[in-house]
C-alpha positions as CSV (number, residue, x, y, z in Angstrom):
1,M,17.7,8.9,1.1
2,D,19.7,6.8,3.3
3,S,17.5,3.8,4.1
4,R,17.1,3.6,7.6
5,L,15.8,7.5,7.1
6,Q,13.7,6.6,4.7
7,R,12.2,3.8,7.0
8,R,11.6,6.7,9.8
9,V,10.1,8.8,7.9
10,Q,7.4,6.3,6.6
11,R,7.5,5.0,9.9
12,Y,6.7,8.8,11.6
13,G,4.6,9.7,8.2
14,W,1.8,6.5,8.4
15,D,1.7,7.8,12.2
16,L,0.3,10.9,11.6
17,A,-1.4,9.8,8.6
18,S,-3.0,6.8,10.6
19,T,-6.4,9.0,11.9
20,A,-7.1,10.8,8.1
21,Y,-6.4,7.9,5.8
22,E,-9.3,5.8,6.3
23,P,-11.6,8.3,5.4
24,L,-9.7,10.2,2.2
25,W,-8.3,6.9,1.0
26,S,-10.7,4.2,1.3
27,A,-13.1,4.5,-1.2
28,Q,-10.1,5.6,-3.9
29,L,-8.1,2.1,-3.5
30,A,-10.8,-0.2,-3.3
31,P,-10.8,-1.2,-6.9
32,A,-7.6,-2.4,-6.4
33,Q,-7.6,-4.2,-3.6
34,A,-10.5,-5.8,-4.5
35,S,-9.1,-6.8,-8.1
36,M,-6.0,-8.3,-5.8
37,L,-8.1,-10.7,-3.6
38,A,-10.2,-11.7,-6.8
39,L,-6.8,-12.5,-8.5
40,C,-5.7,-14.5,-5.1
41,A,-9.3,-15.7,-4.0
42,P,-9.1,-16.4,-0.1
43,L,-10.7,-19.6,0.9
44,R,-12.1,-20.7,4.3
45,G,-10.0,-21.7,6.6
46,Q,-7.0,-20.4,4.8
47,R,-4.3,-18.1,6.7
48,V,-3.5,-14.8,5.1
49,L,-0.8,-12.4,5.5
50,D,-1.1,-8.6,4.8
51,V,1.8,-6.5,4.7
52,A,1.9,-2.8,5.1
53,C,-2.0,-3.1,6.2
54,G,-2.7,0.6,7.1
55,T,-5.7,0.6,8.9
56,G,-6.7,-3.4,7.8
57,L,-9.0,-2.4,5.0
58,A,-7.5,-5.3,3.0
59,S,-7.3,-7.3,6.4
60,F,-10.6,-6.9,7.1
61,A,-12.0,-7.7,3.5
62,A,-9.6,-11.6,3.6
63,A,-11.1,-12.1,7.2
64,A,-14.4,-12.4,5.4
65,A,-13.6,-15.1,2.7
66,V,-11.5,-16.8,5.1
67,G,-14.1,-17.5,7.8
68,E,-13.6,-17.9,11.5
69,A,-11.9,-21.1,10.4
70,G,-9.0,-19.1,8.6
71,S,-7.1,-16.7,10.2
72,V,-5.7,-12.8,9.1
73,L,-2.7,-11.6,10.0
74,G,-1.8,-8.0,9.7
75,V,1.5,-6.4,9.5
76,D,2.4,-2.2,9.4
77,V,5.5,-0.3,10.0
78,S,3.2,2.2,12.0
79,Q,2.3,1.4,15.3
80,R,-0.9,4.1,14.7
81,M,-2.0,2.2,11.9
82,V,-2.0,-0.8,14.1
83,D,-3.6,0.2,17.4
84,A,-6.2,1.6,14.5
85,A,-6.6,-1.7,13.5
86,T,-7.0,-3.5,16.5
87,R,-9.5,-1.6,17.7
88,R,-11.5,-1.8,14.4
89,A,-11.2,-6.0,15.0
90,L,-12.6,-5.6,18.1
91,E,-15.3,-3.6,17.5
92,R,-16.3,-5.5,14.3
93,R,-15.7,-8.6,16.4
94,V,-13.3,-10.2,13.8
95,P,-11.4,-12.8,15.9
96,Q,-9.9,-14.5,13.2
97,V,-7.8,-11.2,12.3
98,R,-5.1,-9.8,14.4
99,F,-2.6,-7.1,14.0
100,E,1.0,-6.1,14.9
101,R,3.8,-3.8,14.2
102,M,6.7,-5.4,11.7
103,D,9.1,-4.0,8.7
104,A,7.9,-5.8,6.1
105,E,11.5,-6.3,4.8
106,C,12.5,-8.2,7.8
107,M,9.9,-10.5,9.6
108,D,9.6,-12.1,12.5
109,L,7.6,-14.8,11.2
110,P,8.5,-18.8,10.7
111,D,9.1,-19.8,7.1
112,A,5.7,-21.1,4.9
113,S,3.7,-20.3,7.4
114,F,0.7,-18.5,5.7
115,D,-1.8,-19.8,2.9
116,I,-1.7,-16.5,0.5
117,G,0.6,-13.4,1.7
118,L,-1.2,-9.8,0.4
119,C,0.2,-6.0,0.4
120,A,-2.1,-3.5,-1.2
121,L,-0.5,-0.1,-2.3
122,G,2.4,-0.9,0.4
123,L,5.5,-2.1,-1.8
124,M,6.0,1.8,-3.0
125,Y,7.2,3.1,0.0
126,L,9.8,0.6,1.0
127,P,13.2,1.8,0.9
128,E,14.1,-2.3,-0.5
129,P,10.6,-3.8,-1.9
130,E,12.7,-6.8,-3.5
131,A,13.4,-7.6,0.3
132,A,10.0,-7.5,1.1
133,L,9.5,-9.9,-2.0
134,R,11.7,-12.0,-1.2
135,E,10.3,-12.2,2.9
136,L,6.7,-12.6,1.0
137,R,8.4,-15.8,-0.8
138,R,10.1,-17.2,3.0
139,V,7.1,-16.7,4.4
140,V,3.8,-18.3,1.6
141,R,4.1,-22.2,1.7
142,P,5.1,-23.9,-1.2
143,G,1.9,-23.8,-3.5
144,G,0.6,-20.7,-1.6
145,R,-0.5,-17.4,-3.1
146,L,0.5,-14.0,-3.2
147,G,-1.8,-11.0,-4.5
148,L,0.2,-6.9,-4.9
149,A,-1.2,-3.6,-5.8
150,V,0.9,-0.9,-6.5
151,W,-0.1,2.4,-8.4
152,G,0.6,2.6,-11.8
153,E,2.7,4.9,-14.2
154,R,3.3,8.3,-12.6
155,A,1.7,9.9,-15.9
156,H,-1.3,8.4,-15.0
157,C,-1.7,9.7,-11.7
158,G,-3.2,13.1,-11.7
159,W,-2.2,13.6,-8.1
160,S,1.3,12.6,-8.4
161,P,2.3,16.3,-8.5
162,V,2.1,16.4,-5.1
163,F,5.6,14.9,-4.3
164,E,7.9,17.5,-6.2
165,I,5.7,19.9,-4.8
166,V,6.6,19.1,-1.2
167,D,10.1,18.1,-2.5
168,R,10.8,21.7,-3.3
169,E,9.7,22.7,0.2
170,V,12.0,19.6,2.1
171,R,15.6,19.0,1.4
172,S,15.2,15.8,0.3
173,E,12.9,13.5,-1.9
174,V,9.9,12.4,0.4
175,C,9.2,9.4,-2.0
176,P,11.8,8.7,-4.6
177,L,11.1,5.6,-6.3
178,F,7.3,5.8,-5.8
179,F,6.6,5.0,-9.5
180,R,9.1,2.9,-10.4
181,L,6.8,-0.5,-9.8
182,G,4.5,0.9,-11.2
183,R,6.1,1.1,-15.2
184,D,5.7,-1.5,-17.9
185,D,6.3,-5.2,-16.2
186,A,8.5,-4.1,-13.6
187,L,6.1,-5.7,-10.4
188,A,6.0,-8.9,-12.4
189,R,9.5,-8.8,-13.2
190,A,10.3,-8.4,-9.6
191,C,8.5,-10.9,-8.2
192,A,9.9,-13.6,-11.1
193,E,13.3,-12.3,-9.6
194,A,12.2,-13.2,-6.0
195,G,11.3,-16.8,-6.8
196,F,7.6,-16.5,-7.6
197,E,5.7,-18.3,-10.9
198,A,2.4,-18.5,-12.6
199,I,2.3,-14.3,-12.7
200,E,-0.8,-12.6,-13.8
201,R,-0.8,-8.6,-14.1
202,R,-3.6,-6.0,-14.7
203,R,-3.6,-2.7,-15.2
204,L,-6.5,-0.4,-13.7
205,A,-7.3,2.7,-15.0
206,V,-9.5,4.2,-12.1
207,T,-11.0,7.9,-11.4
208,L,-10.3,9.3,-7.9
209,D,-13.3,11.4,-6.9
210,Y,-13.3,14.3,-4.1
211,A,-16.1,16.5,-3.2
212,D,-14.2,19.3,-3.0
213,A,-10.8,21.4,-2.9
214,E,-10.1,20.6,0.6
215,A,-11.2,17.0,0.6
216,A,-8.5,16.5,-2.6
217,C,-5.9,18.8,-1.0
218,D,-6.4,16.6,2.5
219,A,-6.4,13.7,0.8
220,A,-2.6,14.3,-1.0
221,F,-0.9,15.8,2.4
222,V,-2.8,14.9,5.5
223,G,-4.1,11.2,4.7
224,G,-1.0,10.0,2.5
225,P,2.7,9.0,2.5
226,V,3.6,13.3,2.6
227,A,2.0,13.7,6.0
228,L,5.4,14.3,7.6
229,A,6.6,17.0,5.5
230,W,3.3,18.6,6.3
231,S,3.3,18.5,9.6
232,R,6.6,20.4,9.8
233,F,5.4,23.0,7.1
234,D,4.5,26.7,8.7
235,A,0.9,28.4,7.2
236,S,2.8,30.2,4.5
237,T,4.3,27.1,3.4
238,R,1.3,25.3,3.1
239,E,-0.8,27.8,1.8
240,R,2.0,27.8,-1.3
241,A,1.7,24.4,-1.4
242,R,-1.9,23.9,-1.6
243,A,-2.5,26.4,-3.9
244,A,0.1,24.4,-6.1
245,Y,-1.1,21.2,-5.5
246,L,-4.9,23.1,-6.8
247,E,-3.0,24.3,-9.7
248,A,-1.9,20.9,-10.9
249,I,-4.9,19.2,-10.6
250,A,-7.3,22.1,-12.5
251,P,-7.7,20.1,-15.1
252,W,-10.0,17.6,-13.5
253,R,-12.0,19.9,-11.8
254,A,-15.6,19.2,-12.0
255,G,-17.8,21.6,-10.6
256,S,-16.8,22.3,-7.3
257,G,-15.3,18.8,-7.1
258,Y,-12.2,17.4,-8.9
259,R,-12.3,13.7,-10.2
260,L,-8.9,12.9,-10.8
261,P,-7.4,9.6,-13.0
262,G,-5.2,7.4,-11.4
263,E,-3.9,3.9,-12.7
264,F,-3.1,0.7,-10.5
265,V,-1.0,-2.4,-11.3
266,V,-2.4,-5.9,-9.8
267,V,-0.4,-8.9,-10.2
268,A,-0.6,-12.5,-8.2
269,A,1.5,-14.9,-8.4
270,Q,2.3,-18.8,-7.1
271,V,5.2,-20.4,-4.2
272,P,6.5,-22.9,-6.9
273,D,5.0,-26.2,-5.1
274,R,8.7,-28.1,-5.7
275,P,12.0,-26.9,-5.0
276,T,13.9,-23.9,-6.8
277,H,17.1,-22.9,-6.7
278,R,15.9,-19.3,-8.4
279,F,15.8,-18.5,-4.9
280,S,17.8,-18.3,-2.0
281,T,17.3,-17.0,1.9
């Protein structure tokens, strides 16, 4: 898929998923976000950037750590995600966090302006995740920290058949390289190539619990990366896709619900506190 088209698909797909994303995925993604933040350990008064922030799940957790003396900026390509996160910040009265729409691969932010850069479950959707890593390297100060989380190996994620099921109904792949950074040490290598050092990596096995078939299907089709394709399916196509997905996840049925296996890769790293020739803007 052309990179410009892929960015449009992600932007408008996540616009459509914005209202369903948090109720369907907040509990499922919490272990990865908690592990990422534990490795980065934000401190009071620090400046944090949360890239591909969605509705602000990791942003608000970081805001609690840095306190009102610190600040958190969440950026996302989806305006509806940004709007939802902004409303939550006002409702929760968290003045130290704000949100803007921004492309992770080309951010309108000053060099070395943050102490910590985060990206929780966002890199997989980008046409050029290496460009986003270089941007994070640019905007995090020397000695600052990086925290990332991606989905792990395709074979270890029970919900992964959703991609091939949707791809059978559309003309091009929805997320063609989704699991690339979850293989082996691919994410750690990408961080090293972007100029980060002191890289730590964790592989985290989890279980994704869904109360029933409707919740499992909604998470896969309505609140996730295939939401744009799903919005264009007619009733018969939706019925066919749901049936295929339920058949694919049948091995993990537990009573009336489902307990799907999942895997995350979590990485923390540091921007060198000395000049380096391994990275150039």
